[in-house]
C-alpha positions in Angstrom: 0.0 0.0 0.0 1.2 3.5 -0.8 2.4 5.7 2.0 1.2 9.3 2.3 3.8 11.7 0.8 5.7 13.8 3.3 5.8 17.5 2.9 9.3 18.9 2.6 10.6 21.4 5.2 11.1 24.0 2.4 7.4 23.6 1.3 6.2 24.0 4.8 8.1 27.3 5.2 6.8 28.5 1.8 3.2 27.8 2.8 3.7 29.6 6.1 5.3 32.6 4.4 2.3 32.9 2.1 0.0 32.6 5.1 1.8 35.6 6.6 1.4 37.5 3.4 -2.4 37.2 3.7 -3.2 34.3 1.4 -6.3 32.5 2.9 -5.5 29.3 4.7 -8.3 27.4 2.9 -6.8 28.4 -0.5 -3.3 27.2 0.7 -4.8 23.9 2.0 -6.6 23.3 -1.3 -3.7 24.2 -3.5 -1.3 21.9 -1.6 -3.8 19.0 -1.0 -3.5 19.3 2.8 -5.9 20.3 5.6 -6.2 23.7 7.3 -5.5 21.9 10.6 -2.1 20.7 9.3 -1.1 24.3 8.4 -2.3 25.5 11.8 -0.1 22.8 13.5 2.9 23.9 11.4 2.3 27.5 12.3 2.2 26.6 16.0 5.4 24.5 15.8 7.2 27.3 13.9 6.5 29.6 16.9 7.3 27.1 19.8 9.8 24.8 18.3 11.0 23.1 15.1 9.1 22.0 12.0 11.6 19.2 11.5 9.8 15.9 12.1 11.7 13.5 14.3 12.5 10.1 12.8 10.0 7.5 13.9 7.4 10.0 15.2 3.8 10.0 14.0 1.1 7.4 14.0 2.2 3.8 14.2 0.7 1.4 11.8 -1.7 -1.1 13.4 -1.0 -3.7 10.7 2.1 -5.4 9.4 3.0 -5.5 5.7 1.2 -8.8 5.1 -2.0 -7.5 6.8 -1.8 -4.3 4.8 -1.6 -6.3 1.5 -4.6 -8.3 2.6 -6.5 -5.2 3.6 -6.0 -3.8 0.0 -7.5 -7.1 -1.3 -10.5 -6.7 1.0 -11.0 -3.1 -0.3 -10.7 -4.3 -3.9 -13.2 -7.2 -3.5 -15.8 -5.2 -1.5 -16.0 -1.9 -3.4 -19.7 -1.3 -2.6 -19.3 -1.9 1.1 -19.1 1.0 3.6 -16.5 1.2 6.3 -19.2 0.0 8.8 -19.9 -3.1 6.8 -16.1 -3.8 6.3 -15.3 -3.7 10.0 -16.6 -7.2 10.9 -15.2 -8.6 7.6 -11.7 -7.2 8.4 -11.9 -8.6 11.9 -12.8 -12.0 10.6 -10.1 -12.1 7.9 -7.2 -10.3 9.6 -8.1 -11.1 13.3 -7.7 -7.3 14.0 -10.3 -4.9 15.3 -10.1 -1.6 13.4 -12.3 1.4 14.2 -14.5 2.9 11.5 -12.3 6.0 11.4 -9.2 3.9 11.0 -10.7 1.9 8.0 -11.7 5.2 6.4 -8.2 6.6 6.9 -6.6 3.5 5.3 -9.0 3.8 2.3 -8.3 7.5 1.9 -4.5 7.2 2.3 -4.4 4.5 -0.4 -6.3 6.4 -3.1 -9.7 4.8 -2.6 -12.4 7.5 -3.3 -16.2 7.2 -3.2 -18.3 7.7 -6.3 -21.8 7.0 -7.4 -22.1 4.3 -10.2 -23.4 5.6 -13.5 -26.8 4.0 -14.1 -27.6 3.0 -17.7 -30.4 0.9 -19.4 -29.4 -2.6 -20.7 -28.9 -2.5 -24.5 -29.7 -5.4 -26.8 -27.8 -5.8 -30.1 -30.9 -4.5 -31.9 -30.8 -1.4 -29.7 -27.2 -0.8 -30.6 -27.8 -1.1 -34.3 -30.6 1.4 -34.1 -28.4 3.8 -32.2 -25.7 3.5 -34.8 -28.2 4.2 -37.6 -29.4 7.3 -35.8 -25.8 8.5 -35.3 -25.0 8.0 -39.0 -28.0 10.0 -40.0 -27.3 12.8 -37.5 -23.5 13.1 -38.0 -22.7 16.9 -38.2 -26.4 17.6 -37.9 -27.9 21.1 -37.5 -29.0 20.8 -33.9 -30.0 24.4 -33.7 -33.3 23.4 -35.3 -34.2 20.7 -32.8 -36.3 21.0 -29.6 -35.3 18.3 -27.2 -38.0 17.2 -24.7 -38.4 14.8 -21.9 -40.3 13.9 -18.7 -38.3 13.4 -15.5 -39.2 12.0 -12.1 -37.7 14.0 -9.2 -37.6 12.4 -5.7 -37.3 14.2 -2.4 -34.4 12.0 -1.3 -32.3 10.7 -4.2 -30.2 7.5 -4.0 -26.8 8.4 -2.6 -25.2 5.0 -2.5 -21.4 5.0 -3.3 -18.9 2.5 -4.5 -15.1 2.9 -3.9 -12.7 3.1 -6.8 -9.0 3.9 -7.1 -8.0 7.4 -8.2 -7.9 7.5 -12.0 -10.3 4.6 -12.5 -13.5 5.2 -14.4 -16.8 5.4 -12.5 -18.5 2.0 -12.7 -21.9 1.5 -14.3 -24.9 0.1 -12.5 -28.1 -1.1 -14.2 -31.3 0.0 -12.5 -35.0 -0.1 -12.8 -37.3 3.0 -12.4 -38.0 3.7 -8.7 -40.9 5.5 -7.1 -40.5 9.3 -6.9 -42.4 12.4 -5.7 -42.9 14.6 -8.7 -43.0 14.2 -12.5 -42.1 17.1 -14.7 -41.9 17.9 -18.4 -39.9 20.5 -20.3 -38.1 21.2 -23.6 -34.8 22.8 -24.4 -33.2 24.1 -27.7 -30.5 26.3 -29.0 -32.9 29.2 -28.4 -33.6 28.5 -24.8 -36.0 26.5 -22.7 -39.8 26.0 -22.3 -41.6 26.5 -19.1 -41.4 23.6 -16.7 -44.7 21.7 -16.2 -45.9 19.4 -13.5 -47.9 16.5 -14.9 -50.2 16.2 -11.8 -51.5 19.8 -12.6 -53.2 18.3 -15.6 -54.6 15.2 -13.9 -58.2 15.0 -12.8 -57.2 13.6 -9.4 -54.1 12.6 -7.4 -54.5 8.9 -8.5 -54.6 9.7 -12.3 -51.7 8.4 -14.3 -49.9 10.2 -17.2 -51.6 9.4 -20.5 -51.7 10.7 -24.1 -54.5 13.2 -23.3 -52.6 14.7 -20.4 -49.4 14.7 -22.5 -50.9 16.6 -25.4 -52.5 19.1 -23.0 -49.0 19.7 -21.6 -47.7 20.3 -25.1 -50.5 22.7 -25.8 -49.5 24.8 -22.8 -45.7 24.6 -22.8 -44.5 23.6 -26.3 -46.8 25.5 -28.7 -46.1 29.0 -27.2 -42.3 28.2 -27.2 -42.5 27.2 -30.9 -44.4 30.4 -31.8 -42.1 32.6 -29.8 -38.7 31.1 -30.7 -39.2 29.6 -34.1 -42.1 31.6 -35.5 -43.9 28.3 -35.9 -41.6 27.0 -38.7 -38.2 25.4 -39.4 -37.8 23.2 -36.3 -38.0 19.5 -35.3 -39.2 18.0 -32.1 -37.4 15.2 -30.3 -39.1 13.0 -27.7 -38.4 9.4 -26.5 -40.4 6.4 -27.4 -42.7 6.2 -24.4 -46.1 4.7 -25.4 -48.0 8.0 -24.7 -45.7 9.8 -27.1 -46.3 7.3 -29.9 -50.0 6.8 -29.4 -52.6 7.5 -32.1 -53.9 10.5 -30.1 -50.4 12.0 -29.7 -49.4 11.4 -33.4 -52.6 13.0 -34.6 -51.9 16.0 -32.4 -48.4 16.4 -33.9 -49.9 16.2 -37.4 -52.6 18.7 -36.7 -50.0 21.2 -35.3 -47.6 20.6 -38.2 -44.8 19.4 -35.9 -42.0 17.3 -37.5 -40.7 14.6 -35.3 -37.1 13.3 -35.0 -37.0 9.5 -35.1 -35.2 8.7 -31.9 -33.7 5.3 -30.9 -34.9 3.7 -27.7 -32.8 3.5 -24.5 -30.6 6.5 -25.6 -30.5 9.1 -22.8 -26.9 9.9 -23.8 -28.2 11.3 -27.1 -30.7 13.7 -25.5 -28.9 16.7 -24.0 -31.9 17.5 -21.7 -30.8 14.5 -19.6 -27.7 16.4 -18.5 -29.8 19.4 -17.8 -32.1 17.3 -15.6 -29.1 16.1 -13.7 -27.9 19.6 -13.1 -31.4 20.6 -11.9 -31.6 17.7 -9.5 -28.2 18.6 -8.0 -29.3 22.2 -7.5 -32.6 21.0 -5.9 -30.8 18.5 -3.6 -28.7 21.3 -2.1 -31.8 23.0 -0.8 -33.1 19.9 1.2 -36.8 20.2 0.4 -38.9 18.2 2.9 -42.4 18.4 1.4 -43.8 18.0 -2.1 -44.8 21.7 -2.2 -41.3 22.7 -1.2 -39.9 20.4 -3.9 -42.1 22.0 -6.5 -41.1 25.5 -5.5 -37.4 24.5 -5.6 -37.9 23.0 -9.1 -39.5 26.2 -10.4 -36.9 28.4 -8.9 -33.9 26.4 -10.1 -35.3 25.9 -13.6 -35.1 29.6 -14.0 -31.4 29.5 -13.2 -30.6 27.1 -16.1 -29.0 29.4 -18.7 -29.1 29.2 -22.5 -25.3 29.1 -22.4 -25.4 25.8 -20.4 -28.1 24.4 -22.7 -26.1 25.2 -25.8 -23.0 23.6 -24.3 -24.9 20.3 -23.9 -26.3 20.4 -27.4 -22.9 21.1 -28.9 -21.6 18.1 -27.0 -23.7 15.8 -29.3 -21.1 16.4 -32.0 -18.5 14.7 -29.7 -20.7 11.9 -28.4 -22.0 10.7 -31.8 -18.6 9.7 -33.3 -17.7 7.9 -30.1 -20.9 5.9 -30.1 -20.2 4.8 -33.7 -16.6 3.9 -32.7 -17.9 1.8 -29.8 -20.5 -0.1 -31.8 -23.5 1.7 -30.4 -22.6 1.4 -26.7 -23.3 4.1 -24.2 -21.0 7.1 -24.0 -21.8 8.4 -20.5 
């Protein structure tokens, strides 16, 4: 296992000199990958004694080299386990009782970092072929004409499970099914901005009503048509939606025809090809920071943070399609997330 790098005496003095010059301690700590507490300790020692560390001082390792190697194997084989769950496993295999804090320290000092697995749908070979066909047809496409739409489910408390990986490793993927959530929303984005955000329940007859084609077309009437008229003058645009049954129903397709809306033929299971997915993720992260506790608070947070999503951010995600599409073709239709 790798030992934590020691800071040279010269570096310590340089950091303390910058601290005296008025550079914030938090900035110094961040730039040098150390804690503010460490700098404070150096500052104290520079006034009362020496910064030179005595040989053999510091925390003694609780484990010998053989045990350290075995501990690394335990970390590698149990990446989804928390330090709490690792504690009895370590005691059983190493015959040593380590505290939760000690296990966390060993993990951190040996470059294990917690990340959330990237969740993706499972692709069949047929799905991959359809994705490749779509990418060929839309290589160097004029995305400025496309309105990207989607529904999204936002929950009050999102899944925050982590898995540990080594620094430099790619985030793992984890297949998942749809889970229950609190609010369903709809919106659209394009090069020219974003539609208003709509709550599907506002269009339902009662709280038990489910989203259907009638509700979907009513949402489009309220949020999509005004956006088309305002931003595209009603012409020269295309509308992208996924392949949900309510989107492809006879009622919905007739509605698109009656309103002269040209649809983009979009492959199934392709969230990486719809830039609004990244916008949803940004929105959810913004909402999560506010710690809403009720459905009404959640709705207010969604409305407020949706207004903060800038056209600049939306355009950056749309432009990113020109980088994603070649990579999907190179990878045989696989995900590029």
